[in-house]
VEXSEBA-99083 format. One line per 3 residues: number of its first residue (from 1); their letters; for each residue x, y, z of C-alpha. Coordinates in steps of 0.001 Angstrom, whole numbers. Layout:
% VEXSEBA-99083
NUM) A) X,Y,Z  ...
This chain:
% VEXSEBA-99083
1) MAS) 81115,130846,145573  82032,127150,145441  79075,124752,145967
4) KTL) 78843,123170,149432  75828,120983,148786  77673,117774,147941
7) YSD) 78128,115090,150334  80210,111938,150468  81279,109478,153101
10) PRL) 84046,111194,155178  86129,108050,155168  86634,108379,151394
13) KKR) 89104,110901,149783  87878,114463,149970  86259,115391,146601
16) DDF) 86478,119050,145274  84071,121712,145387  82214,123053,142322
19) EDI) 81916,126386,140583  78990,127424,138366  80717,128618,135141
22) LEE) 77267,129893,133657  77033,132478,136583  79577,134751,134957
25) RRN) 77981,134182,131505  74685,135372,132740  76201,138687,133942
28) SSD) 78617,139689,131064  78824,139743,127362  78951,136396,125453
31) LRY) 80524,138247,122558  83367,139553,124664  83773,136029,126113
34) ALR) 84007,134518,122655  86495,137106,121248  88700,137315,124423
37) CYT) 92359,136683,124371  92909,132846,124262  96387,131790,125037
40) PLL) 96510,128163,126410  99654,126742,128033  100997,123888,125885
43) YKG) 102864,120660,126477  106491,121704,127221  105919,124958,125741
46) ITP) 106077,123682,122197  105177,125689,119125  101916,124035,117724
49) CKA) 102151,122639,114197  99556,123174,111627  96962,120353,110889
52) SML) 98422,120049,107345  101959,119450,108774  100533,116883,111087
55) KTT) 99098,114895,107942  102320,115135,106252  104059,113556,109225
58) VLK) 101732,110766,109443  102043,109838,105788  105849,110045,105969
61) SDH) 106003,107879,109167  107857,104541,109106  104723,102721,110281
64) VHY) 102635,103803,107511  105345,103467,104860  106016,99803,106110
67) VIQ) 102293,98999,105915  102040,100345,102394  104933,98342,101303
70) QLS) 103474,95254,102778  100068,95671,101164  101737,96483,97816
73) KEM) 103346,93102,98015  100079,91330,99106  97849,93025,96314
76) GES) 100363,93520,93649  99460,97243,93687  101883,100074,93205
79) PDI) 102921,101649,96483  102090,105205,95090  98397,104044,94596
82) IKE) 98197,102735,98030  99748,105811,99508  97179,107901,97591
85) EAA) 94482,105887,99277  96188,106485,102636  96087,110259,101949
88) EIL) 92419,110135,101150  91658,108184,104398  93793,110857,106226
91) EEM) 91855,113789,104524  88520,112044,105600  89331,111723,109124
94) AQS) 91677,114583,110203  90722,117513,112230  91606,121126,111422
97) LQL) 91418,123206,114542  90533,126880,113731  90267,129452,116164
100) GII) 87438,131396,114464  85247,128399,114516  86054,127836,118269
103) RFF) 85041,131337,118898  81794,130848,117093  81026,127761,119049
106) AFT) 81974,129505,122336  79458,132347,121597  76681,129975,120484
109) LSK) 77028,127392,123267  76929,130086,125783  73505,131178,124553
112) AFK) 72268,127553,124392  73607,126354,127745  72087,129344,129562
115) KLF) 68695,128468,127957  69108,124829,128710  70561,124524,132141
118) QRV) 70262,126181,135472  73982,125703,136258  77175,124059,134805
121) KVN) 79248,123202,137805  83089,122414,137318  85554,121505,140116
124) EEG) 88144,124088,139624  90874,121945,141369  90537,119435,138831
127) IQR) 91056,122114,136111  94238,123205,137867  95579,119635,138050
130) LQQ) 94691,119234,134229  96565,122538,133489  99629,121145,135149
133) AIQ) 99357,117769,133410  99070,119395,129925  102377,120958,130289
136) EHP) 104282,117936,131593  103060,114957,129551  100795,113960,126704
139) VVL) 97336,114032,128041  94313,111649,127258  90809,112862,128356
142) LPS) 88473,109999,129195  84893,111481,129805  81772,109477,130646
145) HRS) 79176,109371,127815  75458,110072,128333  74755,112707,125851
148) YID) 75431,114164,122481  76628,117414,124172  79428,115744,126373
151) FLM) 82056,116677,123892  80785,120240,123068  80654,120822,127027
154) LSY) 84105,119608,127713  85545,121945,124848  83370,124843,126156
157) ILY) 84822,124212,129697  88404,124016,128525  87949,127241,126433
160) TYD) 86460,129013,129466  89500,128081,131678  92036,128909,128843
163) LSL) 93207,125300,128535  94283,123662,125343  91375,122405,123377
166) PVI) 91176,118686,122894  91225,116678,119524  88282,114411,119768
169) ASG) 87479,110982,118230  84059,111227,116680  81952,108860,114797
172) MDF) 81466,109275,110958  77708,109845,111453  78551,113559,112351
175) LGM) 80553,114006,109132  77280,113470,107322  75830,116610,108686
178) KIV) 76046,119419,106090  78109,122337,107277  77948,121157,110997
181) GEM) 80175,118202,110338  83034,120435,108782  82467,122853,111559
184) LRM) 82987,120095,114213  86091,119176,112323  87471,122691,112593
187) SGA) 86640,122625,116424  88818,119611,116897  86881,116571,115948
190) FFM) 88691,113744,113909  86497,111212,112339  86686,107373,112676
193) RRS) 84721,104502,111280  82782,102451,113579  84428,99317,112541
196) FGG) 87725,98932,110633  87206,95340,109999  90413,93783,108377
199) DKL) 91362,97092,106619  94957,97152,107616  95667,100418,105738
202) YWA) 92805,102423,107545  94098,100944,110898  97659,102020,110138
205) VFS) 96671,105520,109129  94307,106039,112028  96466,104659,114732
208) EYV) 99518,106569,113495  97453,109772,113333  96379,109468,116883
211) KTM) 99831,108405,118170  101545,111251,116242  99140,113755,118015
214) LRI) 100122,112163,121411  103830,111913,120712  104199,115572,119761
217) GYA) 101856,116874,122438  99731,118419,119724  96731,118642,122092
220) PVE) 94954,116526,124629  93422,113524,122949  89889,112881,123871
223) FFL) 87705,109867,123448  84905,107888,125120  85973,104720,126712
226) EGT) 82470,103352,126539  82486,103787,122712  79042,105061,122420
229) RSR) 76539,106987,124473  74878,104953,127272  71217,104711,126471
232) TCK) 70491,103433,129863  72738,105811,131872  74719,102887,133335
235) SLT) 78368,102824,132565  79182,100494,129476  81963,97982,129496
238) PKL) 85113,99836,128173  86095,99393,124515  89787,99047,124183
241) GLL) 90793,99920,120581  91749,103605,121249  93139,102728,124668
244) NIV) 95531,100342,123030  96629,103028,120551  97310,105713,123086
247) TEP) 99190,103402,125510  101546,102146,122707  103875,105213,122581
250) FFK) 104672,104729,126242  105327,101030,125864  107540,101589,122944
253) GEV) 109498,104409,124908  108399,107184,122491  107131,109283,125393
256) FDV) 108265,109211,129045  104678,109079,130267  100977,109604,129461
259) SLV) 98415,111160,131825  94904,109499,131790  92217,111897,133018
262) PIS) 88872,110355,133961  85960,112873,133659  82605,112439,135049
265) ISY) 79638,114242,133488  76374,114067,135503  73009,115387,134215
268) ERV) 70133,116207,136493  68021,115639,133391  69399,114108,130295
271) LEE) 68437,115739,126917  67937,112556,124989  65912,110718,127701
274) SLY) 62787,110036,125608  64855,109333,122471  67039,106619,124404
277) AHE) 63788,104985,125709  62337,104559,122195  65596,103383,120884
280) LLG) 65612,100743,123584  62125,99630,122611  63177,99156,118973
283) VPK) 62449,102588,117389  65308,103132,114935  67824,105859,115945
286) PKE) 67303,109025,113928  70104,109820,111506  72266,112745,112595
289) TTS) 71413,115683,110176  71610,119444,110173  67801,119757,109831
292) GLL) 67452,117475,112973  69673,119722,114816  67764,122685,113856
295) KAR) 64533,121008,114964  66066,120366,118305  65924,124091,118991
298) KML) 62483,123694,120509  64158,121995,123542  65705,125530,124398
301) GDD) 62412,126335,126016  62619,123484,128548  64645,123273,131760
304) FGS) 67135,120407,132114  68463,121276,135611  72161,121349,136433
307) IHV) 75232,119514,135086  78245,118619,137203  81576,117915,135343
310) YFG) 84367,116531,137622  87826,116233,136229  89483,113480,138102
313) HPV) 93073,113263,139236  95393,112501,136251  96509,108823,136347
316) SLR) 100121,108156,135298  100422,105349,132956  104028,104857,133959
319) SLA) 102952,104365,137546  100302,101831,136594  102639,99844,134482
322) QKK) 105485,99783,136967  106447,96079,137713  103617,94918,135627
325) INR) 104864,95566,132055  108313,94682,130798  108976,97336,128165
328) SNF) 112343,95827,126968  110466,93402,124834  109660,96356,122520
331) NLV) 113456,96613,121782  113478,93212,120014  111525,94471,117003
334) PRH) 111845,97805,115130  109178,100026,116461  107492,100804,113216
337) IPR) 106581,97171,112496  102973,96312,113882  102748,93665,116201
340) KPT) 99957,92050,118100  99957,92986,121824  101178,90287,124189
343) EDI) 98846,88628,126748  100196,90713,129571  99808,93988,127585
346) QAF) 96224,93118,126690  95441,92225,130415  96967,95510,131575
349) VNN) 95061,97598,128971  91819,95801,129786  92344,96471,133639
352) TGY) 93261,100013,132952  89992,100525,131053  88048,99087,133862
355) RMV) 89884,101214,136381  89152,104438,134465  85543,103563,134217
358) RLQ) 85407,102957,138049  87045,106396,138597  84338,107874,136206
361) QEN) 81701,106269,138512  83159,107313,141749  82856,111087,140862
364) MVV) 79438,110902,139303  77136,113218,140999  73932,111790,142203
367) SPW) 70791,114137,142147  67843,113828,144470  65728,112772,141387
370) VLI) 67948,109774,141087  66829,108632,144636  63285,109349,143862
373) ATI) 63363,107461,140709  64932,104412,142604  61995,104376,144987
376) LMQ) 59347,104771,142241  60785,101879,140267  60006,99601,143222
379) DLP) 56560,100938,143614  55015,101471,140138  52879,103064,138914
382) GVD) 53187,105509,141885  53446,106074,145637  51929,108277,148327
385) SEY) 53670,111731,148516  54359,111484,152288  55860,107851,151909
388) LIE) 57963,108981,149052  59426,112011,151155  60164,109625,154165
391) KTA) 61698,107028,151895  63799,109525,150023  65260,110855,153333
394) WLR) 66050,107237,154241  67650,106367,150899  69815,109642,151059
397) SLA) 71245,108491,154309  71901,104975,153156  73570,106432,149788
400) LLF) 75819,108810,151768  76801,105898,154048  77719,103982,150973
403) GAF) 79897,106685,149534  77666,108210,147036  78590,111684,145638
406) LDW) 75276,113379,146460  74000,116834,145256  71455,118009,147965
409) PDH) 70669,121648,148691  71833,122959,152109  69146,123434,154801
412) VPT) 66141,122613,152445  63437,120239,153710  63213,116922,151986
415) SKV) 59612,117707,151077  60664,120760,148971  63535,118816,147345
418) VAS) 61135,116106,146348  58541,118723,145040  61311,120455,143011
421) SVA) 62467,117272,141422  59219,116015,140483  58561,119489,138914
424) LHH) 61749,119404,136846  60861,115763,135603  57342,116626,134729
427) NIV) 57444,114568,131551  57855,111472,133607  55929,111972,136883
430) RNV) 53191,114137,138295  51702,114682,141619  47963,113660,141396
433) NGR) 45864,113997,144576  48801,113425,146991  50356,110560,144877
436) VVL) 53455,110773,142706  52771,108725,139752  54360,107933,136409
439) IDE) 52754,109215,133412  52222,107293,130121  53747,108956,126954
442) EKP) 51063,110709,124876  50832,108919,121621  48272,109336,118949
445) NDN) 48081,105691,117928  45175,103391,118940  44821,101853,122491
448) SSD) 45536,98355,121492  47203,96323,124281  50594,96394,122539
451) DLV) 50263,100228,122101  49337,100689,125833  52451,98526,126771
454) FKK) 54649,100658,124666  53500,103920,126032  54002,102601,129675
457) AVT) 57326,101245,128835  58604,104507,127518  58126,106271,130861
460) VLM) 59200,103382,132828  62594,103098,130893  63117,106846,131275
463) CAS) 62593,106483,135034  64745,103446,135136  67640,105385,133392
466) YRN) 67930,107518,136347  67767,104661,138918  70697,103262,136892
469) QIM) 72761,106281,137754  73122,105072,141300  73457,101273,140653
472) HVF) 77381,101552,140770  76905,102633,144412  74670,99729,145401
475) IRP) 75378,96840,143218  77981,95091,145325  75921,95258,148609
478) ALV) 72690,94498,146449  74495,91346,145170  75619,90157,148708
481) AAA) 71972,90942,149847  70458,88938,147016  72717,86050,147851
484) IHT) 71912,86124,151632  68107,86329,150710  68356,83321,148182
487) VCN) 70602,80819,149706  69184,78570,152499  72482,78441,154370
490) ARK) 73783,81736,155590  77362,80511,155710  79824,83040,154174
493) EEV) 81165,80376,151853  77717,79667,150415  76888,83436,150231
496) FSY) 80027,84229,148333  79463,81327,145764  75857,82776,145038
499) FNF) 77467,86281,144937  80030,85162,142487  77373,83355,140320
502) LRE) 75464,86528,140034  78519,88678,139503  79518,86537,136512
505) LFA) 75929,86473,135149  75767,90367,135291  79331,90988,134116
508) NEF) 77890,92780,130914  75310,94637,132932  77523,96316,135524
511) IFT) 81244,97204,135840  83131,94505,137724  87033,94596,137187
514) PGN) 87974,91063,135948  89463,88809,138712  88420,91123,141405
517) AVQ) 85300,89045,142870  86749,88575,146339  87323,92290,146829
520) DFE) 84003,93127,145389  82405,90602,147740  84373,92159,150821
523) DGC) 83299,95635,149775  79804,94546,149677  79890,92817,152981
526) YLL) 81633,95860,154573  78854,98179,153567  76005,95969,154682
529) VKC) 77843,95719,158141  78419,99401,158164  74701,100361,157778
532) DAV) 73991,97616,160396  71836,95542,157982  73816,92283,158855
535) QIL) 76439,91079,161367  78999,88425,160516  79454,86206,163373
538) KQD) 82539,83892,162714  81540,82604,159247  77796,83176,159424
541) FVV) 75588,86154,158178  72907,87368,160577  70323,89935,159144
544) TET) 69697,92362,162094  66281,93339,163185  66493,96690,161569
547) GQS) 68370,95396,158604  65635,93489,156946  64059,96542,155314
550) TIS) 67589,97516,153798  68078,93962,152611  64686,93874,150983
553) FLV) 65152,97319,149374  68548,96138,147839  67160,92830,146598
556) AML) 64224,94933,145032  66758,97074,143223  68307,93983,141615
559) RPF) 64853,92217,140842  64177,93835,137493  67605,92413,136163
562) LEG) 66905,89060,137675  63506,88927,136303  64712,90004,132956
565) YQV) 67222,87285,132622  64583,84812,133909  62305,85951,130887
568) VCK) 65043,85558,128370  65618,81978,129772  61882,81142,129634
571) YLS) 61598,82459,125960  64706,80104,125134  63034,77044,126776
574) EEV) 59423,77720,125339  59819,79378,122069  63218,78133,120620
577) IEG) 63443,74841,119024  66122,74732,116285  68054,78048,116986
580) FTE) 67917,81657,115969  70019,84493,114651  71018,87600,116517
583) MQY) 68828,89656,114191  65854,87539,115255  66610,87474,118944
586) VPA) 65707,91031,120212  62296,91474,118451  61417,87961,119375
589) VRI) 62201,88351,123131  60318,91701,123106  57141,90162,121621
592) FAV) 57458,87320,124128  57765,89756,127065  55029,91890,125791
595) KMI) 52702,89016,125841  53637,88237,129452  53001,91891,130591
598) ISG) 49548,91805,128852  48551,88381,130411  49701,89810,134022
601) SLK) 52405,87202,134452  55159,89824,134206  55294,93195,136018
604) SYD) 58765,94481,135050  59179,96654,131817  63010,96525,132091
607) VLS) 63142,93386,129961  61682,95207,127124  65020,97109,126857
610) SDM) 67194,96015,124028  70212,96694,126170  69191,94237,128802
613) QKN) 68328,91639,126063  71730,92065,124403  73596,91916,127838
616) CLA) 71748,88837,128695  72557,87274,125192  76358,88033,125737
619) ALL) 76264,86525,129229  74595,83171,128154  77128,82908,125318
622) RLN) 79964,83518,127733  78606,80998,130219  78115,78369,127286
625) VLR) 74350,78225,127864  74226,79332,124256  76744,78723,121382
628) KTK) 77340,80056,117974  77391,77772,114937  77905,78557,111238
631) LAD) 75482,77072,108887  75275,78056,105226  77173,81357,105739
634) QIT) 75028,82324,108609  75597,82443,112219  73066,80556,114228
637) IKV) 72786,80491,117927  72006,77084,119424  70444,76621,122955
640) NQA) 71697,74138,125603  68307,73486,126968  69773,71425,130044
643) AVT) 71974,74446,130846  69144,76885,130654  67119,74788,133141
646) RLV) 70181,74672,135542  70505,78440,135153  66891,78987,135973
649) DAL) 66920,76712,138895  70067,78601,140208  68404,81928,139808
652) DGK) 65401,80668,141716  67534,79282,144450  66443,75682,143838
655) TPV) 69909,74291,143124  73240,75337,144729  75682,76968,142290
658) QKA) 79210,75889,141715  81414,76980,144523  84069,79511,143478
661) ALA) 87597,79670,144851  87553,81503,148087  90874,83007,148101
664) RL) 91009,85463,150956  87617,84666,152562
């Protein structure tokens, strides 16, 4: 029976119900499931070509041939030698889908998923939409990325529903895993280097390989827009390399349309939560190895709750581009000759990337634990159980009012829901004498001050990663609330200026579509008025009597990010004299922040996260508070101390920020 426990604002478009695909797996043979007849419908009913034929097509393409000839002239090398290099590149990257390996994974993953998860819920209406889309146009699957198992889970679901398995862009790290790397290749993975640099041949071969699969409808192409797993569970700024590649065949008129399918994968408990917290604190990421995978089997004895996988509505690239892109320009140059995208194409692809990430966010399912973690992060190290239950019920109502897609069991008291969530996340919190408290990581090292901070920080960052899962719901009203709270004048014009200042500052921290500041502000204002936190009288904001607690809560949600950026500014003004390199920056800021925590002058542990430190660095470079200079073949970052002081004063509300264009305000 479809789940009826997910809530959303009735004003929003109706979202689909979910079906638990593990229910049948628990009641029937996994071997029969793996060996069943598998006959997926294909794009326009084509006969699928073999993987070897696909590689031949790529090597014989006009595009690859042109690049080989150009490189031959530039390097004075024989075209045949360069062609051999191209063939080696293709051999390294190409997938080789084999049904036998797919069946092996179907059997193995069924066993593993039943051990790890209570439920794997899928919106079947989304599956039906995808099935239709695959038959009509080339399809690009764009899942969110929070765990290693994302791509395995998607392939497992598509196999379950008898859909074409995708070909999946994967990092080269996986190829280094003995046996497993080749098995992933045979289940649809194709491998790409993390960076191509200026390697024209590699780029030509890789891009042509992806475009050929798309043009002939070989299989749905799958890649992660965020580029890498989000260690913080916040959506990452879209990376546009692959998106540029998959949109090009449409721009050049080689396909009539391309369907982009945003997919939202939501975890009640993330498998890598502890690993991510350690990485954010500077512990090197462990190398992907087969032995490491085997050691991870011990996780099979733990409970990771439920997963929700929501297949969004396919988005027509043709519809998106209508009246925005003039495709006739592509007729001016032969299609096989590489050319740099025009400014309007770059802007279109960029906006499309942000649009897809926002669609992923809209359909991310929020578990009760996310609400609990959000409250705990404002009351560290713990809160009274009764207060937590009361506050969770209040936050649930506010989240629903703001349009959150919430997983909440029917007819179950809040007290039981909270108790169940606390039990599931036993590695982060415990109920001790009527108080729910965060627990420190058990670590055999000494109990030095630095060590105690690290142990505490691991747990706090794990808890913060769940709070981050709902930040996309609250970020716009939170920014408006922070602006109202900070500016002396409650005039709408002043509030918008400060809102826009914060939005610009946090552009690397949260997903804001470029050029959409006014709409974001209006959305934030609308939600604050809707929950009766504020009233807007003419052009003035008035906080209502009951709204003060809501404003305070939203400001407190934002406070760790504000404090994090303030700490970085404090480090720059007090510790940096000449300049620094990017390599020096993260450990230096972490040491500085740890000293502040030990001294008691800093309460927030979020600033210890390398993700926040890097986002802040990017923001300060973008805002010209910092600038890069090259000295003796080394990139050094110089500090504009006057700009740092102005930024700190603006964050503290001591000086007005520069007024932004008000457009429709």
